C-alpha positions as CSV (number, residue, x, y, z in Angstrom):
1,M,20.8,21.0,-22.1
2,I,17.5,21.2,-20.1
3,R,19.0,23.7,-17.7
4,E,20.3,25.9,-20.5
5,C,17.0,25.8,-22.4
6,L,15.0,26.8,-19.3
7,A,17.5,29.5,-18.3
8,Q,17.2,31.0,-21.8
9,L,13.4,31.2,-21.3
10,G,14.0,33.3,-18.2
11,Y,13.6,30.6,-15.5
12,N,15.7,30.3,-12.4
13,V,16.8,26.7,-12.4
14,R,18.0,24.3,-9.7
15,G,18.9,20.6,-10.2
16,T,20.2,17.8,-8.0
17,T,23.9,17.2,-8.4
18,H,26.1,14.3,-7.5
19,K,28.0,14.8,-4.2
20,A,31.2,14.0,-6.1
21,S,30.5,17.1,-8.1
22,G,30.1,19.3,-5.1
23,G,26.3,19.1,-4.8
24,H,23.9,17.8,-2.2
25,G,23.5,14.5,-4.0
26,L,20.7,12.9,-6.1
27,V,17.3,12.0,-4.5
28,S,16.2,8.4,-3.9
29,P,13.0,7.2,-2.3
30,H,14.9,5.4,0.4
31,H,16.4,8.8,1.5
32,L,12.8,9.8,2.5
33,G,11.9,6.5,4.2
34,F,10.5,4.5,1.3
35,P,11.9,1.0,0.6
36,H,13.1,1.6,-3.0
37,A,16.8,2.5,-3.7
38,R,17.0,4.5,-6.9
39,E,18.8,7.8,-7.0
40,R,17.5,10.1,-9.7
41,F,18.2,13.5,-11.1
42,F,15.5,16.1,-10.4
43,I,15.2,19.7,-11.7
44,V,12.9,22.5,-10.7
45,A,12.4,25.9,-12.4
46,S,10.6,29.1,-11.4
47,L,10.3,32.6,-12.7
48,A,10.7,33.7,-9.0
49,T,13.9,33.2,-7.1
50,L,14.8,29.7,-5.8
51,P,16.8,28.6,-2.8
52,E,20.2,27.1,-3.4
53,D,18.8,23.6,-2.6
54,P,15.0,23.5,-3.0
55,F,14.9,19.7,-2.5
56,P,13.8,17.6,0.5
57,V,16.4,16.9,3.2
58,R,18.0,13.5,2.3
59,D,18.9,11.0,5.0
60,R,21.1,8.4,3.2
61,H,21.3,6.3,6.4
62,R,17.5,6.2,7.1
63,S,16.3,2.7,7.8
64,T,13.6,1.2,5.6
65,R,11.7,-2.1,5.5
66,L,11.1,-4.0,2.3
67,A,8.6,-6.2,4.2
68,D,6.3,-3.2,4.4
69,I,5.3,-3.5,0.8
70,V,5.2,-7.3,0.5
71,Q,1.8,-9.0,-0.1
72,R,0.8,-11.9,2.0
73,P,0.5,-15.2,0.3
74,R,-3.3,-15.2,0.7
75,E,-3.5,-11.9,-1.2
76,L,-1.9,-13.3,-4.3
77,T,-4.1,-14.3,-7.3
78,L,-3.4,-17.4,-9.4
79,E,-2.0,-15.1,-12.0
80,D,0.3,-13.5,-9.4
81,A,1.6,-16.9,-8.4
82,S,2.2,-18.0,-11.9
83,E,4.0,-14.9,-13.2
84,T,6.2,-14.5,-10.1
85,A,7.4,-18.1,-9.9
86,L,11.1,-18.8,-10.2
87,S,12.3,-21.2,-12.9
88,K,13.8,-24.5,-11.8
89,Q,17.2,-23.2,-13.1
90,Q,17.0,-20.0,-11.1
91,V,16.1,-22.0,-7.9
92,A,19.0,-24.4,-8.6
93,C,21.4,-21.6,-9.2
94,I,20.5,-19.9,-5.8
95,D,20.7,-23.2,-4.0
96,H,24.1,-24.0,-5.7
97,W,25.7,-20.8,-4.5
98,N,24.1,-21.3,-1.1
99,T,25.9,-24.7,-0.8
100,L,29.3,-23.0,-1.2
101,L,28.4,-20.1,1.2
102,R,27.4,-22.5,3.9
103,R,30.7,-24.4,3.6
104,L,32.9,-21.4,4.0
105,P,34.2,-20.9,7.5
106,R,33.1,-17.7,9.2
107,H,36.6,-16.3,9.4
108,I,36.7,-16.2,5.6
109,E,35.0,-13.1,4.4
110,L,33.0,-13.0,1.2
111,P,34.6,-10.4,-1.1
112,S,33.0,-7.1,-1.9
113,F,34.0,-7.5,-5.6
114,P,31.9,-9.8,-7.9
115,I,32.9,-13.4,-7.7
116,W,33.6,-14.7,-11.2
117,G,33.2,-18.5,-11.1
118,D,34.9,-18.9,-14.5
119,E,38.2,-17.9,-12.8
120,I,38.3,-21.1,-10.8
121,D,41.5,-22.9,-11.9
122,A,41.9,-20.4,-14.8
123,S,45.5,-19.9,-16.0
124,Y,45.2,-17.7,-19.2
125,P,47.4,-14.5,-19.1
126,F,45.7,-11.3,-18.1
127,A,48.2,-8.9,-16.3
128,D,50.5,-7.9,-19.2
129,R,48.8,-9.6,-22.2
130,T,45.5,-11.2,-23.2
131,P,44.5,-14.5,-24.7
132,Y,43.8,-12.7,-27.9
133,S,47.5,-11.9,-28.2
134,C,48.5,-15.5,-27.7
135,S,49.4,-18.0,-30.4
136,L,47.3,-21.1,-30.9
137,R,50.0,-23.3,-29.3
138,E,50.0,-21.0,-26.2
139,L,46.2,-21.0,-26.0
140,V,46.0,-24.8,-26.0
141,E,48.5,-24.8,-23.1
142,Y,46.5,-22.3,-21.1
143,V,43.1,-23.8,-21.9
144,P,43.1,-27.5,-21.0
145,A,39.6,-28.1,-22.5
146,A,41.1,-27.2,-25.9
147,R,42.9,-30.5,-26.0
148,L,39.5,-32.2,-26.4
149,L,38.9,-30.4,-29.7
150,P,39.5,-32.5,-32.8
151,R,41.1,-29.7,-34.7
152,P,41.5,-26.6,-32.5
153,T,41.8,-23.2,-34.0
154,R,42.4,-19.9,-32.3
155,A,38.8,-19.0,-32.7
156,S,37.5,-22.3,-31.3
157,V,39.9,-22.2,-28.3
158,L,39.1,-18.5,-27.5
159,A,35.4,-19.5,-27.5
160,L,36.1,-21.8,-24.5
161,L,37.1,-18.8,-22.4
162,P,34.6,-16.5,-20.6
163,S,33.3,-13.7,-22.8
164,Y,35.1,-11.0,-20.8
165,A,38.4,-12.7,-21.6
166,R,37.9,-12.9,-25.4
167,S,38.1,-9.2,-26.2
168,E,40.2,-8.4,-29.2
169,E,42.8,-6.3,-27.4
170,E,46.5,-6.7,-26.5
171,T,46.0,-5.7,-22.9
172,F,43.0,-5.6,-20.6
173,P,41.8,-2.3,-18.9
174,A,43.0,-1.9,-15.4
175,W,39.6,-2.6,-13.8
176,K,39.4,-6.0,-15.5
177,V,43.0,-6.9,-14.5
178,Q,42.2,-6.1,-10.9
179,F,38.9,-8.1,-10.9
180,I,40.6,-11.2,-12.4
181,R,43.6,-10.9,-10.0
182,Q,41.2,-10.5,-7.0
183,N,39.1,-13.5,-8.1
184,R,42.0,-15.8,-8.6
185,N,43.6,-15.0,-5.3
186,W,40.3,-15.4,-3.4
187,L,39.1,-18.5,-5.2
188,Q,42.5,-20.1,-4.7
189,E,42.2,-19.3,-0.9
190,V,38.8,-21.1,-0.6
191,R,39.3,-23.8,-3.2
192,S,39.7,-26.5,-0.6
193,Y,36.2,-25.7,0.8
194,F,34.4,-26.4,-2.5
195,P,32.0,-29.3,-2.1
196,K,32.7,-32.3,-4.3
197,G,31.5,-31.8,-7.8
198,W,30.5,-28.2,-7.1
199,V,32.7,-26.6,-9.8
200,G,31.5,-29.0,-12.4
201,R,27.9,-28.3,-11.7
202,L,28.5,-24.5,-11.6
203,R,29.9,-24.7,-15.2
204,Q,26.6,-26.2,-16.3
205,F,24.8,-22.9,-15.7
206,P,24.8,-20.0,-18.2
207,P,27.7,-17.5,-17.8
208,S,25.7,-14.9,-15.9
209,L,24.6,-17.5,-13.3
210,R,28.3,-18.4,-12.7
211,K,28.8,-15.0,-11.1
212,L,27.8,-13.8,-7.6
213,E,27.7,-10.2,-6.2
214,W,27.5,-10.3,-2.4
215,N,26.5,-6.9,-0.9
216,C,25.7,-8.2,2.6
217,K,28.9,-8.0,4.6
218,G,28.6,-9.5,8.1
219,E,25.1,-11.0,7.4
220,E,24.1,-14.7,7.6
221,R,25.1,-16.8,4.6
222,D,21.7,-17.8,3.3
223,L,20.7,-16.2,0.0
224,W,17.0,-16.9,0.6
225,V,16.8,-14.3,3.4
226,F,17.8,-11.4,1.1
227,V,16.5,-9.6,-1.9
228,L,18.0,-11.1,-5.1
229,Q,18.4,-10.0,-8.7
230,F,19.5,-11.9,-11.7
231,R,21.6,-9.5,-13.8
232,P,24.0,-10.0,-16.7
233,S,26.8,-9.2,-14.2
234,G,25.7,-12.1,-12.0
235,L,23.3,-13.0,-9.1
236,R,23.2,-9.8,-7.0
237,V,22.5,-10.1,-3.3
238,K,21.3,-7.2,-1.1
239,R,19.8,-6.8,2.3
240,Y,16.1,-7.2,2.8
241,T,15.6,-3.5,3.6
242,S,14.9,-1.9,0.2
243,S,14.4,-3.0,-3.4
244,P,17.0,-2.5,-6.0
245,A,16.2,0.2,-8.6
246,L,13.2,-0.6,-10.7
247,V,14.3,0.3,-14.2
248,A,12.9,-0.4,-17.6
249,M,14.4,-3.9,-17.5
250,T,13.6,-7.4,-18.7
251,T,11.3,-9.4,-16.5
252,T,14.2,-11.7,-15.5
253,Q,15.9,-8.7,-13.7
254,V,12.9,-7.9,-11.6
255,P,13.8,-8.2,-7.9
256,I,13.3,-11.5,-6.1
257,L,12.0,-11.6,-2.5
258,G,14.2,-14.3,-1.0
259,P,11.9,-15.1,2.0
260,E,8.9,-15.4,-0.3
261,R,11.0,-17.3,-2.9
262,R,9.4,-15.4,-5.8
263,F,9.7,-12.3,-8.0
264,I,7.8,-9.2,-6.8
265,T,4.2,-8.8,-8.0
266,R,2.8,-5.9,-10.0
267,T,1.1,-4.6,-6.9
268,E,4.4,-4.6,-5.0
269,G,6.0,-2.8,-7.9
270,L,3.3,-0.1,-7.6
271,R,3.9,0.2,-3.9
272,L,7.6,0.6,-4.5
273,Q,6.9,3.5,-6.7
274,G,4.4,5.1,-4.4
275,F,1.3,4.3,-6.5
276,P,-2.0,3.0,-5.0
277,D,-2.7,-0.7,-5.5
278,S,-5.6,0.3,-7.8
279,H,-3.4,2.1,-10.3
280,V,-3.9,0.5,-13.8
281,L,-0.8,-1.0,-15.4
282,P,-0.4,-2.4,-18.9
283,K,-1.7,-6.0,-19.4
284,S,1.6,-7.8,-20.1
285,R,4.0,-8.2,-17.2
286,A,6.9,-7.0,-19.3
287,A,5.1,-3.8,-20.3
288,A,3.9,-3.3,-16.7
289,F,7.5,-3.4,-15.3
290,A,8.8,-1.2,-18.1
291,A,6.2,1.4,-17.1
292,L,7.2,1.0,-13.4
293,G,10.8,1.4,-14.3
294,N,10.2,4.6,-16.2
295,A,8.0,6.0,-13.5
296,V,9.1,8.6,-10.9
297,H,8.3,7.7,-7.2
298,V,5.0,9.5,-6.4
299,D,5.9,10.5,-2.9
300,V,9.3,11.9,-3.9
301,A,7.7,14.1,-6.5
302,K,5.1,15.2,-4.0
303,A,7.8,16.0,-1.4
304,I,9.6,18.3,-3.9
305,A,6.4,20.0,-4.9
306,E,5.3,20.5,-1.2
307,R,8.6,22.1,-0.4
308,L,8.3,24.5,-3.2
309,L,4.6,25.3,-2.6
310,S,5.2,25.9,1.1
311,R,8.0,28.3,0.3
312,D,5.9,30.1,-2.3
313,S,3.1,30.4,0.3
314,A,5.5,31.8,2.9
315,S,6.9,34.2,0.4
316,Q,3.5,35.4,-0.6
317,H,2.5,35.8,3.1
318,R,5.6,38.0,3.6
319,H,4.8,40.0,0.5
320,L,1.2,40.7,1.5
321,A,1.9,41.4,5.2
322,P,3.0,45.1,4.6
323,Q,0.0,45.7,2.4
324,R,-2.3,44.4,5.2
325,A,-0.7,46.7,7.7
326,V,-1.3,49.7,5.5
327,V,-4.9,48.7,5.0
328,K,-5.4,48.3,8.8
329,Q,-3.8,51.7,9.4
330,H,-6.1,53.3,6.8
331,E,-9.1,51.7,8.4
332,A,-8.0,52.9,11.9
333,R,-7.7,56.5,10.7
334,N,-11.1,56.4,9.0
335,G,-12.8,54.5,11.7
């Protein structure tokens, strides 16, 4: 829609396009060496001609260091320390998953798919039918906890299942079937390594904390050395090289610096988006990170502008060169 409107006004328009769509790909700060991974769509327009790809060269394998933007402990104010502190439950959740990771032998790889802890010992149908399609009698058989209900109903038994298994449909979509199958197979494989009482304690956490997304294949198994993020889809774990995307999120989804054992500060958020430390943010932490999430990385915007300006400057130089030659010839003849 934006492209069409600009084109109707007479502009030449270029925009970043996903590589899957045949383009050069979107632009992320980490492609240019900044420790913030957030691919975004950019568009430029000009009344003059534009090159096919007017955007900076992207290096998707460029190394970055998240530590470059981290504040030292002595730099934190009391307010920083207070609003970046993890809750007891969050610390307990990270430690709990750590307990399992450290017990697993090295030859057992952690899966690339999200680990759904609610699939431990689960037996409800998922491949060809769903719990919703089952009778009450079948549900009680599939869900052992239902036998503790004084007067079980379909609704009360379904409520004992994870939310993703309660959908009112006869069959699950293919992606969900695959995730459930992968989880049951992997969890069954590692079941014997679970510490005593580990499963029971896991089930005391809220549903989102009973999931783990491990994105650090081959790395050491200590969550506290990575950058973490509590998301509705689970506890996400990424290498300590760049921050996950800052979006207009709730403060509970703000990235956690594992080695610092805290959420990022407002100042670190500014640095991740290329702003100076002195840039003024809204007073409340929630509003501040909403603003940061909606912002565009300063240095990425600058790189795009510089590329266009340098091209315009070169084009103008080429355009003026013949005129200068004519003037010099005229001066020579009339010298």
